[in-house]
C-alpha positions in Angstrom: 0.0 0.0 0.0 1.2 3.5 -0.8 2.4 5.5 2.2 2.5 9.3 2.3 4.6 11.7 4.3 3.0 14.7 6.0 4.6 17.0 3.4 2.8 15.0 0.7 -0.4 15.2 2.7 0.0 18.9 2.7 0.4 19.0 -1.1 -2.8 17.0 -1.5 -4.9 19.1 0.8 -3.2 22.5 0.8 -3.5 22.4 4.6 -0.3 23.3 6.4 1.5 20.5 8.1 1.3 22.1 11.5 -2.5 22.3 11.2 -2.6 18.6 10.1 -0.6 17.8 13.3 -3.2 19.7 15.4 -6.0 17.8 13.7 -4.3 14.6 14.6 -3.2 15.3 18.1 -6.2 17.4 19.4 -9.1 15.9 17.4 -7.8 12.4 16.5 -8.6 13.0 12.8 -5.8 10.6 11.7 -3.8 7.7 13.2 -0.7 7.6 11.1 1.9 4.9 11.4 5.5 5.7 12.0 8.6 4.6 10.2 11.9 3.7 11.7 12.8 7.4 12.1 9.4 8.0 13.8 8.2 10.1 10.8 4.5 10.0 10.2 3.2 7.8 7.3 -0.3 8.3 6.1 -2.4 5.8 4.1 -4.8 6.6 1.2 -7.8 6.7 3.7 -6.0 9.4 5.6 -5.7 11.4 2.3 -9.4 11.0 1.8 -10.2 12.1 5.3 -8.0 15.2 5.0 -9.5 16.2 1.7 -13.0 15.9 3.1 -12.1 17.9 6.2 -10.3 20.5 4.1 -13.7 21.4 2.6 -16.0 20.8 5.6 -13.9 23.1 7.8 -14.4 26.0 5.4 -18.0 26.0 6.7 -17.7 24.6 10.2 -15.1 24.5 12.9 -13.4 21.2 13.3 -14.7 19.3 16.3 -13.7 15.9 17.8 -17.2 14.7 16.8 -16.7 15.6 13.2 -13.1 14.3 13.1 -14.2 11.0 14.5 -16.8 10.3 11.8 -16.3 7.2 9.6 -14.8 8.0 6.2 -18.0 7.1 4.5 -19.9 9.7 6.5 -17.3 12.3 5.8 -17.6 11.6 2.1 -21.4 11.8 2.2 -21.2 15.2 4.0 -18.6 16.4 1.5 -20.8 15.5 -1.5 -23.8 17.2 0.1 -21.7 20.4 0.6 -20.4 20.3 -3.0 -23.9 19.7 -4.4 -25.4 22.6 -2.3 -22.6 25.1 -3.0 -21.6 24.2 -6.6 -18.4 26.2 -6.9 -16.2 24.3 -9.3 -13.2 24.7 -7.1 -14.9 22.3 -4.6 -15.0 19.7 -7.4 -11.2 19.7 -7.4 -11.4 17.7 -4.2 -13.7 15.2 -5.8 -11.3 14.7 -8.7 -8.4 14.2 -6.2 -10.4 11.7 -4.2 -11.2 9.7 -7.3 -7.5 9.5 -8.1 -6.7 8.3 -4.6 -9.5 5.7 -5.0 -8.1 4.7 -8.4 -11.7 5.3 -9.6 -11.2 5.9 -13.3 -14.9 5.7 -14.1 -15.8 8.2 -11.4 -13.0 10.5 -12.5 -14.4 10.5 -16.1 -18.0 11.0 -14.9 -17.0 14.0 -12.8 -15.3 15.7 -15.8 -18.1 15.0 -18.1 -20.9 16.1 -15.7 -19.2 19.5 -15.1 -18.4 19.9 -18.8 -22.1 19.5 -19.6 -23.3 21.6 -16.7 -21.2 24.8 -17.2 -19.5 24.3 -20.5 -16.0 23.4 -21.6 -14.2 26.7 -21.2 -15.5 27.4 -17.7 -14.7 23.8 -16.7 -11.2 24.1 -18.1 -10.4 27.4 -16.4 -12.1 26.9 -13.0 -11.9 23.1 -12.5 -9.2 21.5 -14.6 -6.5 24.1 -14.3 -6.8 24.4 -10.5 -6.8 20.6 -10.4 -3.7 20.4 -12.5 -1.9 23.0 -10.3 -2.7 20.8 -7.3 -1.4 17.7 -9.1 1.8 19.5 -10.0 2.5 19.9 -6.3 1.6 16.3 -5.6 3.8 14.9 -8.4 6.6 17.3 -7.3 6.5 15.8 -3.8 7.8 12.5 -5.2 4.5 10.8 -6.3 4.8 11.2 -10.1 5.6 7.5 -10.7 2.6 5.9 -8.9 1.4 3.5 -11.5 -2.1 3.2 -10.0 -2.9 6.7 -11.0 -1.8 6.6 -14.6 -5.3 5.9 -15.8 -6.6 9.2 -14.4 -3.8 11.1 -16.1 -4.6 9.4 -19.4 -8.3 10.0 -19.1 -7.7 13.7 -18.4 -5.6 14.2 -21.4 -7.9 12.2 -23.7 -10.9 14.1 -22.3 -9.4 17.4 -23.3 -8.4 16.2 -26.7 -11.9 14.7 -27.4 -13.5 18.0 -26.4 -11.2 20.3 -28.3 -13.7 20.8 -31.1 -16.4 22.1 -28.7 -14.1 24.9 -27.5 -14.0 28.4 -29.0 -11.8 28.7 -32.0 -8.8 30.3 -30.2 -8.4 27.2 -28.2 -8.7 24.9 -31.2 -5.8 26.9 -32.8 -3.5 25.2 -30.3 -3.5 22.1 -32.4 -1.4 23.9 -35.0 1.5 24.3 -32.7 4.2 22.0 -31.2 5.2 23.6 -27.9 8.7 22.9 -26.6 10.6 24.0 -23.6 14.4 24.4 -23.2 16.1 22.0 -20.9 19.8 21.2 -20.2 21.2 19.9 -23.5 18.2 20.6 -25.8 14.5 20.9 -26.0 11.6 18.7 -24.8 8.1 18.4 -26.2 5.4 19.6 -23.9 2.4 17.2 -23.7 -1.0 18.1 -25.2 -2.2 19.5 -21.9 0.5 22.2 -22.0 -1.2 23.7 -25.0 -4.3 24.5 -23.0 -2.3 25.7 -20.0 -0.2 28.0 -22.0 -3.1 29.5 -23.8 -5.0 30.1 -20.6 -2.3 31.2 -18.2 0.3 32.8 -20.4 3.8 31.8 -19.4 3.0 30.7 -15.8 3.4 27.0 -16.6 7.0 26.4 -17.4 7.2 22.6 -17.3 5.2 19.5 -18.2 2.4 18.7 -15.8 1.2 15.2 -16.4 4.1 13.2 -17.6 7.6 13.5 -18.8 7.9 14.5 -22.4 10.0 13.3 -25.4 12.9 15.3 -26.7 12.6 17.5 -29.8 14.4 15.6 -32.5 14.2 15.6 -36.3 12.2 12.4 -36.1 9.7 14.0 -33.8 9.3 17.0 -36.2 8.8 14.6 -39.1 6.2 12.6 -37.1 4.1 15.6 -35.9 4.6 18.0 -38.8 3.6 21.1 -36.9 3.0 24.4 -38.7 4.8 26.2 -35.9 7.2 25.2 -33.1 6.7 27.5 -30.1 9.8 27.6 -27.9 9.1 28.6 -24.4 12.3 30.1 -22.9 11.4 30.6 -19.3 13.4 29.6 -16.3 15.9 27.8 -18.5 18.4 28.3 -20.1 20.6 30.8 -18.3 20.5 34.2 -20.0 24.0 33.8 -21.3 22.9 30.6 -23.2 19.7 31.9 -24.8 21.4 32.6 -28.1 22.9 29.2 -28.4 19.6 27.5 -27.7 17.9 29.6 -30.4 20.6 28.6 -32.9 20.1 25.0 -31.9 16.4 25.2 -32.4 16.7 26.8 -35.8 19.1 24.0 -36.8 16.3 21.5 -36.2 13.4 23.5 -37.8 13.0 25.9 -40.6 13.2 29.4 -39.3 9.7 30.1 -40.6 8.4 27.4 -38.2 10.0 28.9 -35.1 8.1 31.2 -32.7 10.1 32.3 -29.6 8.5 33.4 -26.3 9.2 33.6 -22.6 10.9 35.8 -20.0 14.4 34.6 -21.1 14.1 36.5 -24.4 12.3 39.6 -23.2 14.5 42.7 -23.3 17.6 40.6 -24.2 20.0 41.5 -26.9 19.5 38.4 -29.0 19.6 37.8 -32.7 16.3 36.3 -34.0 17.0 34.3 -37.1 15.5 35.8 -40.3 12.0 34.3 -40.8 11.5 33.3 -37.1 8.9 35.0 -35.0 9.1 36.6 -31.6 6.0 36.5 -29.3 5.7 39.0 -26.5 2.2 37.9 -25.6 0.8 34.4 -25.8 -2.4 35.8 -27.4 -0.3 36.5 -30.5 -0.6 32.7 -31.2 -4.2 33.1 -32.1 
């Protein structure tokens, strides 16, 4: 069974670790095991309890009576609260709980129900993007390789791909682009989900979210045949290396395919190859 540290529990719930300790010690909300170094280890049911309490305590103070409820009762109360309140941000907790349960069908149904209820663009901005941001914290805490959750990641990407045609035309335009990000030694392809993240959040997302991506190679270009290759130069490389990375990219693509963007090129004295494009705003993609 998967065991989680208190730091990972904090990533799941966005509840500070000192608060989680208070919930455990004062209200007996959890009963974590200890490893050989006496560090707390939480089980999936503890994650579920903490996710439920993270919502319920937005409306009620935590009491020993609430903390002692069986997990099934906490889930029932959480669902009632979500149904009554309806903010999409609350449904982020439902998606996370479905992942912990390895409930691929439930995960898919939650996405589809909200998509039909409020529309694709609202669901994308107010549910899926906050969910992905939470996941980014979770994967970054060392849980990115948990195989049991792979199905949910695949479902999420496929759901976005399947629903692309229902979105307004600016979002559909993302399909014309291959988005790449500089990394030590070269460029990597960002997954399909990054197209939507970049178009909705500008340059805030600077790395793949759902899975590791392949390197940009002549073979990858031949396979995807993009109209444009958008190179996001944010965070990496060092400013002194920007020009060499641009030259490397142009050696892989035709200059007319290349669109450069990101904070590493803003205000820099760089030489943009003839025929290549320079984007100061992500909206220029549309």
